[in-house]
N, C-alpha and C positions, 0 to 999 in steps of 0.2 A: 841248821834248825836252832833256834835261841834257846837260852839255857833255860827260860822258863817253860817253853814247848819241851826240851829234854826231860825235865823235873815232872812234868805233867805226864809224860809217857812212862817214864819209871814208876810212878805212883799207880797208875793204871795197870802195870805189868805186875806188881807186887801185891796188888788188893787180893787175891785169891790163892796166895802161897801159904801154906803152913807155917805156923810160927818155928818150928824145926827148921825149914829151910831159910826162913828169914834169918835166923841166928847164924846160920851157916854164911848166908849172903853177906851179912854184917862183917863177918870175919874176914872174907875175901875183899870186900871193899876196904876194910882197914889195913889189910895186906898192902894194896895199892899205895897207902899213903907213904908205906915203911919204906918200899925201894925207891933208892934214887932216881930222880928224874932223867940224869945224864945217862943212867945204866941202859935203858931202854925206853922206847917208845910207850906211851899210855895203851896205844892199840896193841902193841906187840905183849905188853903185860897183861892186860886184860884176857887176850885170845890164850896166852899160856895158862893163866889162871882157870879160865873155863875148861880147858881141855884136860888139864890134871885133876879137876874136881867134876867133870861131866858126869861119872857114874853118881858119886854123892848127890849132886843137885837134883839127877833125874829121881833117886829112891826117896830122896826128901819132898819132892814136889808132889808125890802120888799120894 
């Protein structure tokens, strides 16, 4: 998938998410930038963040 396609898919995915959930999502995305790249792969980091925050994200999305 191209970067453009990924960005479009992300945009579509967040269109109906409540503002509170978007704020939390932004915080999680900013956390991705803080962790050094060589510490772990992006995929592993994203998976860890989602797993750690799954309950919070689910509640905010309702």
